[in-house]
N, C-alpha and C positions, 0 to 999 in steps of 0.2 A: 892582696897585701900580705905581708909577713906577720909580724906581731903588732898588737896594739902599741901605739906611740911611735912606731917606726915611720920615718919620714920618706915620702915618695915624692920626687921632684918632677914638676911639669914645666914646660916652657912654651912661650909663643914668641914669634919673631916678626919684626917689621924693619925691613932693611937690615942695617947692621946692629940693631937694638934687640936684645933678648930680655924678655920679661919672664920672671920666674914665679912659680907658686909651689907651696909645700902642702901636700895632702897628708894628713895623719889620720889613722883609724883610732878611735877611742875605745875604752874597755867595753862599753855598752853596745858596740857595733855601729855607733854613729861615727861621723867624720867631721874633721875641721880642715879648712883650707886657709892658709895664711897667704895673703896677696901682697902685691907690691906696694900697696898703700898702707900697709901695716894693720890691716883689718883681719880678724879671724872669723871666717864664715862657717856657720854650723850647718850640717847636713844630717838628715835622718839615717843615712847609710853611705857606705863607700861608694856604692853604685851611683847614687844620686850626686855625690860630689864629683865623681868621674864624668858623669854625663854633663854637669854644668861646666867643667873644665874643657870638655870636648866641644860644647856649644860655643864657648868663647874662643875656639880655635887654638887651644893648648894641646901639646902632645906629651906623652909620657917620656921623660928623659931616658929611663931605663930601656925603652923599646927603640931608641934611636940607633941607627947604624951610620957608618961613614957616608953612605949614599944619601940617606935621609938628611944628614947634616949639610952635605954639599948642595942638595936641592934648595936648602934654606939660605945658602951663601956662606957657610961656615965650615971649618974643619972640625971634626968631632972632638979633637983635642982642645979646641978653644972653648968648648961648652962644659964648664965646670959649675955645679951648683954652688950657690953663695954659702958663706959661712959667717956666723956671728956668735958671740958669747951669749946673747939672749935675743929675743925677737926685736927689740929696739935696735940693736946693732945690726941685726940681719936685714932689717927693713932697708937700710941704706944700700945694701948690696943686691937687692931684688930686681934692679934694672941695670943692665950692663950694655954699654955702648962701645962698639969696636970701631976700628979705623975704616977706611974706604972699602967698597965692595970688592970682592974677589972677582977676577976675570976669568 
């Protein structure tokens, strides 16, 4: 991760639905994951947060390339991390459903 507080986006897909999670490193070296239910989950380190996301079949958005996105049924350009003025507004955008499957 870069600097404490920097958001790192992760995603999981199911059909044409994308579920996002935001991972942030805290000043003390701990980490927080904001999930699609609006929960902020605390972890003792960035590594443990990353491991939990990987166990839940999330992948790091920054590591995705066009081929990875296509394997999940998406164009890379379709996958844009959600935005919101605050976590309450962000929660509503943490699950995105797209149109029909690409052929």
